[in-house]
C-alpha positions, 0 to 999 in steps of 0.5 A, a space after each residue: 912865751 909866744 907873742 901871738 899868745 900874748 896878743 890874744 890875751 890882750 885882745 881878750 882884755 886881760 892885763 899883761 905881765 912885764 915879761 909879756 909886754 916885753 915879748 910883744 914889743 920885741 917881736 913887733 915887726 912880726 905882728 900882723 899890723 892890719 889885724 892889730 889895727 882892725 882889732 883896735 878899731 873894733 874896740 874903739 867903736 864899741 866904746 865910742 862909735 865913729 865919733 872923733 872928738 875935737 880939743 881946741 889947743 891954746 898954747 898960751 906961753 912958751 916960757 918954761 922954767 924946766 930944762 927937759 933935754 928933748 924940748 924946744 921950749 926948754 929954759 936953756 934954749 936961748 935962741 927961742 923967741 918967747 911970748 905970753 898970750 894976754 887973757 884977752 887973747 886967750 879968751 878970743 881964741 876960746 870964742 873962735 873955737 866955740 863958734 867952730 863947735 869946739 867944746 873942750 879948750 886945752 890951755 897948754 904952756 911951759 912952766 911959766 912962773 908969771 902965770 900964778 895960781 891966782 891968774 890960772 884960776 881967774 882965767 879958768 873961772 872966766 872961761 867957765 863963766 862964758 862957756 859953762 857947758 865946755 870942758 877946760 883942760 890944763 897942761 901946765 906941768 908939775 905943780 904942788 897938790 894944792 895948786 891942782 886943787 885950786 884949779 879944779 875948784 875953779 872949774 878945770 876938769 881935765 889935766 894932761 901930764 905925760 909921764 914921758 917914761 916910766 923907767 927911772 934911769 931912762 927918765 934921768 937920761 931925758 931930764 936934769 937931775 932935779 926932775 924926777 920920775 917919782 915926782 911926776 908920778 906923784 902929780 899924776 896920782 894927785 890929779 886922779 885923787 882930786 877928781 880930774 880926768 887925767 892924761 899921761 903918755 910917752 914919746 915913741 923912739 925917745 933917746 935911750 928907749 928900749 923894749 924894757 923901758 916901753 914895757 915899763 910904760 905899758 905896765 905903769 899905764 895899766 896901773 894908773 888907768 888914765 882917762 887919756 893917753 897921749 903918745 907921739 913919735 920923738 922928733 928932735 929939735 935943733 936947739 936941744 942936746 938930742 938934736 942929732 938923735 933919730 926920730 921915732 917912726 910912724 910904724 912904731 907909734 901906730 903899733 903902740 896906739 893900737 896896743 893902748 886901745 886894746 889895753 885901755 878900751 875906754 881911754 881917749 887917744 889923740 892922733 897927735 900933731 907929731 904924727 901928722 908932722 912925720 907923715 901927711 896922713 899921720 892923723 888919719 892913720 892914727 885914727 884907724 889904729 885906735 885913736 879918737 881925738 884930734 887937737 887943732 890949734 886955736 892959738 893966734 897964728 902969730 905965735 904958733 911957730 914959736 911954740 915949737 917943741 920939736 922941729 917941722 911942726 905942722 899947721 903953724 900957719 893955718 887958721 883953726 877954721 881951715 884946719 877943722 874943715 880939712 880935718 872933717 873931710 879927711 876924717 870922713 874919708 876913713 869912716 869916722 866923723 868929727 862931733 861937736 861934743 865935750 868928748 868925756 871919758 865914758 868908762 863909767 858909763 859902759 
């Protein structure tokens, strides 16, 4: 099997077999990336034009009951200064974001038992009451189906839950035994069945990752057909078991962004903060490779440095207004434009 034939099949919109994905991944250094990125850009323009959608990220708690080995806010990190935003602080962040033209608020946090279903539902309901035309996205980790159903009924429309890896053995390397890939997948399928726009995703270059595990990721995403896929390079954190492992690369992350755009033409793909962390123009390069979402931080400046999933995170000391203004100018230089729009998945409309 020749990788060039595989790539042509992908460009034609044909789903690939596990063997085909593995061939393409193994041979990725031989791929003409300029041509690949151009093909991905053409597909995203067909689906979404030159629009770049903004999600206002509110990192409202860094308490977490999980102990994922790669994560800086893991329960076992005793050196981390913990915080929880109050409801007033969260709503103030939404007010700031709304004034900046943001029409999607992403409430992201660790799996914090303090934020019960009642608290989350009340918060979502208040945001929707104040900003009925805005979308509320949650990223709260693994929950029982009944909890997801309650959040949806309260007004949450989107849920982000990266699967991290679709290979069970690799998943076991990255997580304690109590955390299983089967439950993570159960959550993702529950969310789709309930009616959420669902986001999955994986880290590029995570410890133990191989061409085979990456092929499993692509096969899983082809099957799940999520509305959003968040990928970014693995970046080690000094207070985790993987502190000495090498980071994922910019080149590999851009390669997989482009492949995802071809495989899932209507998916919403963020150019992540992690990309901007490993390269000054990482976000712009991600957009040019097929991404169409950016997620500036609306959290209070005083806590941004405490929500450190990995080391070196950028934009921890800037106001959201400065970030968006800077992003808008930089995005325009590469032929796109930031829009004040909910940025819903358009697969059903195309």
